N, C-alpha and C positions, 0 to 999 in steps of 0.2 A: 436742261430738260428739253428745250426746243430741238436741239441737235439729235437727241435720242428719238424724239417723236418723228422728225423728218426722216431719219434712217429707217424707222419702222414702216413709214408710209412707202418709202422707196422699195423696201423688201416686199411689201404687199403688192406693189405694182409689178415687180419682177415675177412674183408668184403667179399673177394673173396672166402675164405673157407666157410663162411656162405652161400653165394650164391650156391656154389657147393653142400653143404649138402641139400639145398632145391631142387636142381635139382635131386639129388640122390633119395630123397623122392618122387619127382614127377614121375620119370620114373618107380620106383618100384610100386607105387600105381596105376599108369596108366596101367601097365601091368596086375596087379591083377584085375582091373576093366574090362579090355579087355577079359581076359581069364575066369573070373568067372561071368561075366555079372552083376557086382555090380554098379548099376546106381548111387547111392549116392556117392560112392567112386570116380567115374568118375567126378561127379559134383564138388566134393571137390578139385580134382586136377585142374580142369578148373578155379575154383574160386581162388585157391591159387597162380595161375601164376602171379597175380598182385603184390605179394610180391617180386617175383624174379625181375619183372620189376622195382619195387620201389628201390630195392637194386642196380640194374644197374645204375639207374639215380643218386642215391646218390654217388656211387663210381665214376661215371664219373665227377660229380661236384667236388668231392675231388681232382681228378687228374687234372682237368682243373685249379682249384685253385692253386695247387702246381706248375703247369707249369707257371702260371701268376705271382705268388708271389715269387717263389724261383728260377725260370729260371734254372732248373737243367741241367747238362751237363754230358757227358760220361755215366758211369754206372748208375747214378741216373736217367738220362733221359731215359735210356733203361728200367729201372724198371717201371717208370710211364707210358710210352707208352705201354709196355707189359701189364700192369694192365688194361689199357683202352681196349685193344684188347681182353684180356681174359674175362673181364666182358661182352663184347658184345657177345662173343662166348657162354658163360654160359647162357646168356639170350636166345640165339637161341636154346640151348639144352632144356631149359625150355619150349619153344614154341613147340618143337617137342613132348615132353611128353604130353603137352596139346592137341596136335593134335591126339595122340593115344587115350587119354581120350574122346575126342569129337567123335571119331568113335565108341567107346564103348557105349557112351551115346546115340548116334544116332540110334543104332541098337536095343537098349533095347525095349522089353524083349527078343528079339531073340538074339542068339549068334552072336557076331561080326565076329568071326573067324570060318569058316566051319571046321568040324571035320577032313577032310583030311590034313588041314594045321595047325591044332592045335599044334602038336608036334614041328613043325618048329618055331612057335611063342613062345612056352614055352622056347625053347632054345634061341631065339632072345632076349626075355626079360631078361633071366638070363645073357646073354652076355652084354646087355646094362646096366643092373644094376651093373655088375662088372666093366665096363668101368667107370661108374659114381662114384663108390666107390673108385677105384684106382685114379681117377682124384682128388677127395677130399683129399685123403691121400697125393698125390703128391703136391698139393697146400699147405697143412699143413706142410709137412716135407721137400719139395724140394729134395727128394731122387730120383735122376734121374733113378735109377734102376726100379722104378715104371713106368716110361715112356714106357719102353719096354712092360710091362704088358698091358698098355692101348692100345698100337699098336696091340698086339696080340688079344685083345678083338675086336678091329676094324676089323682085318682080319677074325675073326670068324663071325662077323656080315656081312661082305662082302660075305662070302661063303653062309651064310644062306639066304641072299638077292637073290643070284643066285638060291638057292633052291626054292624060291617062284616063280620065273620065270619058272623054270622047271616044277613045279607042275601045274601052271595055263595053261601052253602051252601043257601039256600032253594030249593025246587022252582020257585018263581016267578021266580027270577033268570034274566033273558034277556040278560045282558051278554055281549059277545064275550070271547074269551080274553084279548085285550089289556086290555079294561076290567076284567076280573077281577084280572089282575096289577096294574094300576094302583091299584085300590081297596085291594088287599092291601098294596101297598108304601106307599101314602099313609097308610093307617091306622097302619102301623108307624112311619112317620116322626113322625107327630103323637104317638103313644104314647111314643116315646123322648124326644121334646122335653119332654114333661111329666116324665118320669123325671129328666132332667138338671136341670130346674128344681127338683125336690125335692132333688137332690144339693146344689145351691147353698144352698137354704134350710136344710138340715140343717147344712151347714158354717158358715153364719153363726150359727145357733143355738148351735153348739158354741163359737164364738168368744165369744159373749155370756154363755152360761150355764156353759160348761165341760162340758156333756153332749152326747154325740153319739148320735143314734138310728140304730142299725145297721139293715140291711135286714130283719132278723127282729124288729125292734121293741125290742131291748134297748139300753139306754143305757150308755155307757161313758165315763168321764172320760179314758181313755187312747186313744180312737179317733183 
């Protein structure tokens, strides 16, 4: 029975890595669609989100089955519950990539990002893509050193998010009402993407070390 349980846990872990790779692809392609005005690429990202949703549903069913059939305790229970939370977080990251693609599609053939904000969003997409890549590596290797890199990427996104506010509130801002709304929403989407990456990183750190860093920075072995 233990061998079966361990095999199921391994498959769940592999499923999380697969989900994360899809999220990584989604945010990378959504950013390209946004910055380059590629309508078809945006449409592809939107259409592909169903696969991330399907994987989340499949992983959740596996986890619930393990809880019902194996009644895990202690560390095993922690692994299963963490997998449930991580899959939900990855699904939200996929949704945020989809939202970016929807903005890109909705403004076609016009540019979704006005020129004064373009450089900020180039940097935001680079930071978000790096967060996604590091998250995938962290899930695959459980190398907690990568968690700090995910958090650094989130810090970069937070600062760039503040830069979007500074730009749209500046007296020099000449964007239309629609451009102002788009920049505000896009900045929020990227900022939340980073937050969710941190959530995954902290959950993996908890699995490896037994310590979970709460939002206020306090660690708790019971988180």
